[in-house]
C-alpha positions in Angstrom: 66.6 -64.1 -35.1 67.1 -61.8 -38.2 64.2 -60.4 -40.0 63.4 -60.4 -43.7 63.0 -57.2 -45.6 60.0 -58.6 -47.5 56.5 -58.4 -46.1 53.1 -56.8 -46.0 51.1 -55.3 -43.2 47.6 -53.9 -43.1 45.4 -52.2 -40.5 41.9 -50.8 -40.8 39.5 -49.2 -38.3 36.1 -47.6 -38.5 35.8 -44.0 -37.6 32.8 -41.6 -37.7 34.2 -40.3 -41.0 34.7 -43.7 -42.7 37.1 -46.7 -42.7 40.7 -45.6 -42.2 43.1 -48.1 -43.9 46.9 -48.2 -43.7 48.8 -50.6 -45.9 52.6 -51.2 -46.0 54.5 -53.3 -48.5 58.3 -53.9 -48.2 60.9 -55.6 -50.4 64.6 -55.8 -50.1 66.8 -52.8 -50.8 70.3 -51.7 -49.9 69.1 -48.8 -47.8 65.8 -47.5 -46.2 63.7 -46.2 -49.1 60.3 -45.3 -47.8 57.4 -43.7 -49.7 54.1 -42.6 -48.2 50.9 -42.1 -50.3 48.3 -39.9 -48.7 45.2 -38.0 -49.9 46.1 -34.6 -51.1 44.5 -32.9 -48.1 46.7 -35.0 -45.7 50.1 -34.4 -47.1 51.1 -32.5 -44.0 51.3 -35.9 -42.3 53.7 -37.4 -44.7 57.0 -36.4 -43.0 55.6 -37.6 -39.6 54.6 -41.0 -41.0 57.8 -41.4 -42.9 59.8 -40.8 -39.7 57.7 -43.5 -37.9 58.5 -45.9 -40.6 62.2 -45.2 -40.6 62.4 -45.6 -36.8 60.7 -49.1 -37.1 62.5 -50.5 -40.1 66.2 -50.3 -40.7 66.3 -51.4 -44.4 64.1 -52.1 -47.3 62.0 -50.4 -50.0 58.8 -49.5 -48.2 55.6 -48.4 -49.8 52.9 -47.1 -47.5 49.3 -46.1 -48.4 46.8 -44.4 -46.1 43.3 -43.8 -47.3 39.8 -43.1 -45.9 37.1 -45.2 -47.4 33.3 -44.7 -47.0 31.7 -47.2 -44.8 29.4 -49.8 -46.6 25.9 -48.6 -46.7 26.8 -45.1 -45.5 24.3 -42.5 -46.6 24.9 -38.9 -47.0 22.7 -36.1 -45.7 19.4 -35.1 -47.3 19.8 -33.5 -50.7 18.0 -30.2 -51.6 16.8 -31.1 -55.0 15.7 -27.6 -56.0 19.1 -26.1 -55.0 20.9 -28.9 -56.8 18.8 -28.3 -60.0 19.5 -24.5 -59.8 23.2 -25.1 -59.4 23.3 -27.5 -62.3 21.5 -25.0 -64.6 23.9 -22.2 -63.5 26.9 -24.4 -64.3 25.6 -25.2 -67.7 25.0 -21.6 -68.5 28.5 -20.7 -67.2 30.1 -23.2 -69.4 27.9 -22.8 -72.5 30.4 -20.5 -74.2 33.6 -22.3 -73.3 35.5 -23.9 -76.2 35.5 -27.5 -74.8 37.6 -29.9 -76.8 36.1 -33.1 -78.1 35.6 -35.6 -75.3 35.9 -33.0 -72.5 32.8 -33.2 -70.2 31.4 -30.8 -67.7 32.4 -33.3 -65.0 36.0 -33.2 -66.1 36.0 -29.4 -66.0 34.6 -29.4 -62.5 37.1 -31.9 -61.2 39.9 -29.8 -62.5 38.6 -26.7 -60.8 40.5 -25.7 -57.5 38.3 -26.2 -54.5 38.7 -26.5 -50.8 38.0 -30.2 -49.8 35.7 -30.4 -46.8 37.8 -33.2 -45.4 41.0 -31.1 -45.2 40.2 -29.9 -41.7 39.5 -33.5 -40.6 43.0 -34.6 -41.7 44.6 -31.6 -40.0 42.9 -32.3 -36.7 45.1 -33.7 -33.9 42.4 -36.3 -33.0 42.2 -37.7 -36.5 46.0 -37.5 -37.0 46.3 -39.7 -33.9 44.0 -42.2 -35.5 46.2 -42.2 -38.6 49.5 -42.8 -36.7 47.8 -45.5 -34.6 46.6 -47.3 -37.8 50.1 -46.9 -39.2 51.7 -48.4 -36.1 49.3 -51.4 -36.3 50.2 -52.0 -39.9 53.9 -51.7 -39.0 53.4 -54.4 -36.3 51.7 -56.7 -38.9 54.6 -56.0 -41.4 57.2 -56.7 -38.7 55.5 -60.0 -37.8 55.5 -61.0 -41.4 59.2 -60.0 -41.8 60.1 -61.9 -38.7 58.3 -65.1 -39.8 60.1 -64.9 -43.2 63.4 -64.2 -41.3 62.9 -67.4 -39.4 62.7 -69.4 -42.6 65.7 -67.7 -44.0 67.7 -68.3 -40.8 66.7 -72.1 -40.9 67.9 -72.3 -44.5 71.2 -70.5 -43.7 71.7 -72.8 -40.8 71.4 -75.8 -43.1 73.9 -74.3 -45.5 76.4 -73.7 -42.7 76.0 -77.4 -41.8 76.9 -78.3 -45.3 80.0 -76.1 -45.2 81.0 -77.8 -41.9 80.7 -81.2 -43.5 82.7 -80.2 -46.5 85.4 -78.6 -44.2 85.7 -81.8 -42.2 85.9 -83.9 -45.3 88.7 -81.8 -46.7 90.6 -81.8 -43.4 90.4 -85.6 -43.5 91.7 -86.1 -47.0 94.1 -83.2 -47.3 97.1 -84.9 -45.6 96.7 -87.8 -47.9 97.3 -85.6 -51.0 101.0 -85.1 -50.3 101.4 -88.8 -49.5 99.8 -89.9 -52.8 101.9 -87.3 -54.7 105.0 -88.6 -53.1 104.1 -92.2 -54.1 103.4 -91.2 -57.7 106.7 -89.2 -57.9 108.9 -91.9 -56.6 107.2 -94.5 -58.8 107.7 -92.3 -61.9 111.3 -91.6 -61.0 112.0 -95.3 -60.4 110.6 -96.1 -63.9 112.8 -93.4 -65.4 115.9 -94.6 -63.5 115.4 -98.2 -64.7 114.7 -97.2 -68.3 117.3 -94.4 -68.6 119.9 -95.7 -66.2 119.6 -92.6 -64.1 120.7 -92.2 -60.5 118.0 -90.6 -58.3 118.9 -87.9 -55.8 116.8 -88.9 -52.8 117.6 -85.6 -51.1 116.2 -83.6 -54.0 113.0 -85.8 -54.0 112.4 -85.0 -50.3 113.0 -81.3 -51.0 110.3 -81.4 -53.8 107.9 -83.2 -51.5 108.3 -80.6 -48.8 107.7 -77.8 -51.3 104.6 -79.6 -52.7 103.3 -80.2 -49.2 103.7 -76.4 -48.4 101.9 -75.4 -51.6 99.1 -77.9 -51.1 98.6 -77.2 -47.3 95.1 -75.8 -46.9 95.0 -75.8 -43.1 95.0 -72.0 -42.8 92.2 -71.6 -45.3 90.1 -74.3 -43.5 90.6 -72.6 -40.2 89.6 -69.2 -41.5 86.6 -70.7 -43.3 85.5 -72.3 -40.0 86.0 -69.0 -38.2 83.8 -67.1 -40.7 81.1 -69.7 -40.4 81.1 -69.4 -36.6 80.9 -65.6 -36.9 78.0 -66.0 -39.2 76.2 -68.2 -36.7 76.6 -65.5 -34.1 74.9 -63.1 -36.5 72.0 -65.5 -36.8 71.5 -65.4 -33.1 71.1 -61.6 -32.9 67.7 -59.9 -32.7 68.8 -56.8 -34.7 69.5 -55.8 -38.3 72.4 -57.9 -39.4 72.0 -58.1 -43.2 75.0 -55.9 -44.0 77.3 -57.9 -41.7 76.0 -61.2 -43.0 76.7 -60.0 -46.5 80.3 -59.2 -45.5 80.7 -62.6 -43.9 79.4 -64.4 -47.0 82.0 -62.5 -49.1 84.8 -63.7 -46.7 83.5 -67.2 -46.8 83.6 -67.2 -50.6 87.1 -65.7 -50.6 88.4 -68.6 -48.5 86.6 -71.1 -50.7 88.2 -69.6 -53.8 91.6 -69.7 -52.2 91.0 -73.3 -51.2 90.3 -74.2 -54.8 93.4 -72.5 -56.1 95.6 -74.4 -53.6 93.9 -77.8 -53.9 96.0 -80.4 -55.7 93.4 -83.2 -55.6 90.3 -83.8 -57.8 88.3 -84.9 -54.7 89.0 -81.6 -52.9 88.2 -79.6 -56.1 84.9 -81.4 -56.2 84.1 -80.3 -52.7 85.2 -76.8 -53.6 82.6 -76.7 -56.4 79.9 -77.9 -54.0 81.0 -75.2 -51.5 80.7 -72.5 -54.2 77.1 -73.6 -54.9 76.2 -73.5 -51.2 77.8 -70.1 -50.7 76.0 -68.6 -53.7 72.7 -69.9 -52.3 73.5 -68.2 -49.0 74.4 -65.0 -50.7 71.0 -64.9 -52.5 69.2 -65.4 -49.2 71.3 -62.8 -47.3 70.2 -60.2 -49.8 66.7 -60.4 -48.2 67.9 -60.0 -44.6 67.3 -56.6 -42.9 
């Protein structure tokens, strides 16, 4: 069963350092476009996580976010009030002469100062990196499950559309032979009327030749056979458990090409009506296929 390219996956786990959260969102895209958002101190893991995503997902625009949240009710260590007061006074004295612009606070200055984050070593440790990749894998599993569930719905819809095409093909096969017969009847009736009113002599051999030419031009057997073959190939794609979106897109284009050819050769209003219905169905299929991985 094919998978959709749209879905969401989330995984979280508590660690001694806080709650580690990995979230992945995916939408349809022509290629694999993955982006990983990490804390600044964890950027060394970006390439590794991106490769894991690419190995798990063939296509889609994928946004992944990994963050470390403090646990609810977590308390920090004891604060040395005297040391904090002295540090605060020293910071005020150090910034007293700085030409701060209006609206610029001491806190903003401190945030902009380069500093070594204490958690940098945590993210660089092999043990915590293993926790990160494990959380990512769990989020990828959840995303894959969501994409598979959506893929089942898309496959069911596409199966219904193929059934409608089968019905239309069968109907056209049934009425197509009658088109030449009705044309022949109308032609002979019209020529008989002209012969009686104008006193003309009708060349029956020429009439038969015209009917043969019309039957050849109106024959849609080849288009119907190719249309049925493309639908069968599409069904085979639906049964595969692998990325088939590109091949499905190609098959839909081939189906539409045969439908257009069928419309150009049809010499009957009933067949043309079925062709219009087929174009609507194929367009609906094309829209759904855009979401298949």
